[in-house]
C-alpha positions as CSV (number, residue, x, y, z in Angstrom):
1,M,-2.2,-17.1,-18.5
2,T,-1.5,-18.1,-22.1
3,D,-0.3,-15.5,-24.5
4,S,-3.2,-14.6,-26.8
5,S,-1.1,-15.4,-29.9
6,D,-0.5,-18.9,-28.7
7,Y,-4.0,-19.7,-27.3
8,V,-5.8,-22.7,-28.7
9,P,-9.4,-23.2,-27.3
10,P,-9.7,-26.4,-25.4
11,K,-12.2,-29.1,-26.5
12,V,-14.2,-28.4,-23.4
13,W,-14.0,-25.0,-21.6
14,T,-13.4,-25.0,-17.8
15,W,-13.6,-22.2,-15.4
16,N,-10.3,-20.7,-14.3
17,K,-11.1,-18.4,-11.3
18,S,-7.7,-16.7,-11.5
19,D,-8.2,-15.3,-15.0
20,G,-11.3,-13.1,-14.5
21,G,-9.6,-9.7,-14.2
22,R,-11.1,-7.0,-12.0
23,F,-14.4,-8.7,-11.5
24,A,-13.2,-12.2,-11.0
25,N,-14.7,-12.3,-7.5
26,I,-18.2,-11.9,-8.8
27,N,-18.1,-13.5,-12.2
28,R,-19.0,-17.2,-12.4
29,P,-20.5,-19.6,-14.9
30,M,-23.6,-20.5,-12.9
31,S,-26.7,-18.7,-11.5
32,G,-28.5,-18.7,-8.2
33,P,-27.9,-17.4,-4.7
34,T,-24.6,-17.8,-2.9
35,H,-26.0,-16.8,0.5
36,D,-29.3,-16.2,2.4
37,K,-30.2,-12.5,2.7
38,D,-33.7,-11.0,2.6
39,L,-34.3,-7.7,0.8
40,P,-35.2,-4.7,3.0
41,V,-38.6,-3.1,2.4
42,G,-39.4,0.5,2.9
43,R,-42.7,2.4,3.1
44,H,-43.2,3.4,-0.5
45,P,-45.1,1.6,-3.3
46,L,-42.0,1.0,-5.3
47,Q,-38.9,-0.7,-3.9
48,L,-35.7,-0.4,-6.0
49,Y,-32.6,-2.5,-5.4
50,S,-29.7,-1.0,-7.4
51,L,-26.4,0.7,-7.9
52,A,-25.7,3.9,-9.9
53,T,-24.1,2.1,-12.8
54,P,-25.5,3.3,-16.2
55,N,-28.2,0.6,-16.0
56,G,-29.2,1.7,-12.5
57,V,-29.2,5.4,-13.4
58,K,-31.8,4.7,-16.1
59,V,-34.4,3.7,-13.5
60,T,-33.7,6.3,-10.8
61,T,-33.9,9.0,-13.5
62,M,-37.3,7.6,-14.7
63,L,-38.6,7.6,-11.1
64,E,-37.4,11.2,-10.4
65,E,-38.9,12.4,-13.7
66,L,-42.2,10.8,-12.8
67,L,-42.2,12.5,-9.4
68,A,-41.3,15.8,-11.1
69,L,-44.5,15.4,-13.2
70,G,-46.5,15.0,-10.0
71,H,-47.0,11.2,-10.0
72,S,-47.1,10.6,-6.3
73,G,-47.5,6.8,-6.9
74,A,-43.9,6.8,-8.1
75,Q,-42.5,7.4,-4.6
76,Y,-39.8,4.9,-4.0
77,D,-37.2,3.5,-1.7
78,A,-33.8,2.9,-3.4
79,W,-31.7,0.3,-1.6
80,L,-28.0,0.0,-2.3
81,I,-26.8,-3.3,-3.8
82,R,-23.0,-3.4,-3.7
83,I,-22.3,-5.7,-6.7
84,G,-18.5,-5.7,-6.0
85,D,-19.4,-7.4,-2.7
86,G,-21.7,-9.9,-4.3
87,E,-24.9,-8.6,-2.8
88,Q,-26.7,-9.4,-6.0
89,F,-26.3,-13.1,-5.2
90,G,-28.3,-12.9,-1.9
91,S,-31.4,-15.1,-1.9
92,G,-33.8,-12.2,-1.7
93,F,-32.2,-10.4,-4.7
94,V,-32.1,-13.5,-6.8
95,E,-35.8,-14.0,-6.1
96,A,-36.4,-10.5,-7.4
97,N,-34.1,-11.0,-10.3
98,P,-33.0,-14.5,-11.2
99,N,-30.3,-13.0,-13.5
100,S,-28.6,-11.4,-10.5
101,K,-28.1,-8.1,-12.2
102,I,-29.0,-4.6,-11.0
103,P,-31.5,-3.0,-11.1
104,A,-34.5,-4.9,-9.7
105,L,-37.8,-3.4,-8.9
106,L,-40.7,-4.6,-6.7
107,D,-44.0,-2.9,-7.2
108,R,-45.9,-3.4,-3.9
109,S,-48.8,-1.0,-4.8
110,G,-51.2,-3.9,-5.4
111,P,-52.4,-6.9,-3.5
112,K,-49.4,-9.0,-4.7
113,P,-45.9,-7.6,-5.3
114,I,-44.9,-7.5,-8.9
115,R,-41.2,-8.1,-9.8
116,V,-39.6,-6.3,-12.8
117,F,-36.0,-6.9,-13.8
118,E,-33.9,-5.7,-16.7
119,S,-33.6,-2.0,-16.9
120,G,-35.4,-1.6,-20.2
121,A,-38.3,-3.7,-18.9
122,I,-38.5,-1.5,-15.8
123,L,-38.6,1.7,-17.9
124,L,-41.4,0.3,-20.1
125,Y,-43.3,-1.0,-17.1
126,L,-43.2,2.4,-15.4
127,A,-44.0,4.3,-18.6
128,E,-47.1,2.2,-19.1
129,K,-48.1,2.2,-15.4
130,F,-48.0,6.0,-15.2
131,G,-48.8,6.9,-18.8
132,A,-45.7,9.0,-19.2
133,F,-42.6,9.3,-21.4
134,L,-43.9,6.8,-24.0
135,P,-45.8,8.1,-27.0
136,T,-49.3,6.7,-27.6
137,E,-49.5,7.3,-31.3
138,A,-48.5,4.1,-33.1
139,G,-45.7,5.4,-35.2
140,A,-44.1,7.5,-32.4
141,R,-44.5,4.6,-29.9
142,A,-42.8,2.2,-32.4
143,E,-39.9,4.7,-32.9
144,C,-39.4,5.1,-29.1
145,L,-39.5,1.3,-28.5
146,S,-37.1,0.7,-31.4
147,W,-34.5,3.0,-29.8
148,L,-35.1,1.5,-26.4
149,F,-34.4,-2.0,-27.6
150,W,-31.5,-0.6,-29.7
151,Q,-29.9,0.4,-26.5
152,M,-30.5,-2.9,-24.8
153,G,-28.9,-4.7,-27.8
154,S,-26.0,-2.2,-28.3
155,A,-24.8,-1.3,-24.9
156,P,-23.2,-4.8,-24.1
157,Y,-20.8,-4.1,-27.0
158,L,-19.9,-0.8,-25.3
159,G,-19.8,-2.1,-21.7
160,G,-18.9,-5.8,-21.7
161,G,-17.0,-5.4,-24.9
162,F,-15.1,-2.2,-25.2
163,G,-15.2,-1.2,-21.5
164,H,-14.1,-4.6,-20.3
165,F,-11.2,-5.1,-22.7
166,Y,-10.1,-1.4,-22.7
167,A,-10.4,-0.7,-19.0
168,Y,-10.7,-3.9,-16.9
169,A,-9.2,-6.9,-18.7
170,P,-6.0,-8.3,-17.0
171,T,-4.2,-8.1,-20.3
172,K,-4.6,-5.7,-23.2
173,I,-5.6,-7.5,-26.3
174,E,-5.2,-5.3,-29.4
175,Y,-7.7,-7.3,-31.5
176,A,-10.4,-7.2,-28.9
177,I,-9.9,-3.4,-28.2
178,D,-9.8,-2.6,-31.9
179,R,-12.9,-4.7,-32.6
180,F,-15.1,-3.2,-29.8
181,A,-13.7,0.4,-30.3
182,M,-14.8,0.2,-33.9
183,E,-18.3,-1.0,-32.9
184,T,-18.6,1.7,-30.2
185,K,-17.7,4.4,-32.6
186,R,-20.2,3.0,-35.2
187,Q,-22.9,3.2,-32.5
188,L,-22.0,6.8,-31.7
189,D,-22.2,7.6,-35.4
190,V,-25.7,6.0,-35.5
191,L,-26.8,8.3,-32.6
192,N,-25.1,11.3,-34.0
193,K,-26.9,11.0,-37.3
194,Q,-30.2,10.4,-35.6
195,L,-29.8,13.4,-33.4
196,A,-28.7,15.7,-36.3
197,G,-32.3,16.1,-37.2
198,N,-34.0,15.4,-33.8
199,E,-34.0,17.2,-30.5
200,Y,-34.3,13.9,-28.7
201,I,-33.5,10.3,-29.6
202,A,-37.0,9.3,-30.9
203,G,-38.0,12.7,-32.2
204,S,-39.3,15.9,-30.6
205,E,-40.3,14.3,-27.3
206,Y,-38.2,13.3,-24.3
207,T,-38.9,9.6,-23.7
208,I,-37.7,6.4,-22.1
209,A,-35.4,6.0,-25.1
210,D,-33.4,9.0,-23.9
211,M,-33.4,7.7,-20.3
212,A,-32.1,4.4,-21.5
213,I,-29.4,5.7,-23.8
214,W,-28.1,8.7,-21.9
215,P,-26.4,7.0,-19.0
216,W,-24.3,4.9,-21.4
217,Y,-23.6,7.0,-24.4
218,G,-24.2,10.4,-22.8
219,G,-21.8,9.3,-20.1
220,L,-19.3,8.1,-22.6
221,V,-19.1,11.4,-24.6
222,K,-19.0,13.4,-21.3
223,G,-15.9,11.4,-20.2
224,W,-17.5,9.5,-17.4
225,L,-17.0,6.0,-18.7
226,Y,-13.7,4.0,-18.8
227,E,-11.6,7.2,-19.2
228,A,-11.9,6.6,-22.9
229,A,-13.1,10.0,-24.2
230,E,-9.8,10.9,-25.9
231,F,-9.2,7.4,-27.2
232,L,-12.6,7.4,-28.9
233,A,-12.4,11.0,-30.0
234,V,-15.9,11.7,-28.6
235,Q,-15.7,15.4,-29.5
236,D,-16.4,14.4,-33.1
237,Y,-20.0,13.5,-32.2
238,Q,-21.3,17.0,-31.9
239,H,-25.0,16.2,-31.9
240,V,-24.6,13.5,-29.3
241,Q,-22.7,16.1,-27.2
242,R,-25.5,18.6,-27.6
243,W,-28.1,16.1,-26.5
244,A,-26.0,14.8,-23.7
245,D,-25.6,18.3,-22.3
246,A,-29.3,19.0,-22.5
247,I,-30.4,15.8,-20.8
248,G,-27.7,16.2,-18.1
249,E,-29.1,19.6,-17.2
250,R,-32.5,18.3,-16.3
251,P,-33.0,18.4,-12.5
252,A,-34.6,15.0,-12.3
253,V,-31.6,13.5,-14.2
254,R,-29.2,15.1,-11.8
255,R,-31.1,13.6,-8.9
256,G,-31.4,10.3,-10.5
257,R,-27.7,10.1,-11.2
258,M,-27.0,10.6,-7.5
259,V,-29.2,7.8,-6.1
260,N,-27.3,4.6,-5.1
261,R,-24.0,6.3,-6.1
262,V,-21.0,5.3,-4.0
263,F,-18.2,6.7,-6.1
264,G,-17.0,10.2,-7.3
265,E,-17.3,13.3,-5.3
266,P,-19.1,12.9,-1.9
267,S,-21.5,15.7,-2.9
268,S,-22.6,13.7,-5.9
269,Q,-23.6,10.6,-3.8
270,L,-26.8,9.6,-2.2
271,H,-26.3,6.0,-1.2
272,E,-29.9,5.2,-0.4
273,R,-33.0,7.2,-1.2
274,H,-36.2,6.9,1.0
275,D,-37.6,10.4,0.8
276,A,-37.2,13.5,-1.4
277,A,-35.6,15.2,1.6
278,D,-32.7,12.7,1.5
279,F,-31.2,14.8,-1.3
280,E,-30.7,17.6,1.2
281,T,-29.6,15.4,4.1
282,R,-27.4,12.9,2.4
283,T,-26.3,9.8,4.2
284,Q,-23.1,8.9,2.4
285,D,-21.0,9.7,5.4
286,K,-22.7,6.8,7.2
287,L,-21.7,4.2,4.7
288,T,-18.5,2.9,3.3
289,P,-17.7,4.1,-0.2
290,Q,-16.4,1.7,-2.9
291,E,-14.5,2.2,-6.1
292,E,-16.4,2.7,-9.3
C-alpha cells in the first residue's frame, strides 16, 4: 500500500482486492448476484430481509411502532441477512434490492408482491400504507420529509465517511478523519439546534424522521457507534442527548433494536422475528453470532 503522502492517482483506476480494509471481502466495483439463493417467505403480509445496523433498525422500529398502534397488517417476518458473509449478493436478495444493501421489504398483502428498498423509502411506504407517523398537513408533512431526506443525504458522511476512516480503514489517514469528523460534528450541531426548540426532529410529533435519524445520530451520542463518543465530544450536544434518551425509552424502539441483531449482549439479540412471542423466546442460541 502506498503511503498517502506519496500517492498519485493513476490515469485509470483498477480494483485492488487486498486494500479494502475490514470489509474487503464484500466490497466490489460491480453489482449483481454472486450466487443463487432464494429468499425465505414467512406467513405474514410483510417480509423483511435485514440486519440490525442503523439502517435496519429504522425499519424494525417502524414496524414495531405500527404494531403498537394496533395495525395488525404490519405483522412481519424479519429474516436475517448476514452482510459480512455476502448474503446480500444472493440472487433472491438482489431481486428484492438490486443495490444489494439491507434492508429490503416485500409487501405480499396484495395480489402481486411489491418490493421496497432503501430504508427511507421503506419508512415512507409504510407511513403512507398505514396512515401513521407522517403528518398530513402540508407544512408539517414537508418538514418531516425534509428531515427524512436530510438523514438519507447526511448519514453517508457519518458512516461511510467518518466511521470508515476512524474505525475500519486499514490505515489511519489524518486528513480523512479530520474532514469527516468536522462534518459529523456539524451535523450534530444542526440536530442540536433543531431540537433546542422542538420535542422531536420535525416538531411536536414523533414521526418517521425520528425513526430514520435516531439509529444513526442517537446511537452516536449514546456511544454505540465506532467507539467515537469521546473523540467527538458528544456530551456537548445536550438536546440531541435528551432526544436520544426519550426515543430509546420507547418500548417499540427497544424491540425494534433487537430484531436481526447478532452482536452485543445475548439478551439484546433476536436474530429473526416471526411472531411477537419471539421476544420472549429468543432464538439467538440456535444461530452463530458475528461481530458487529
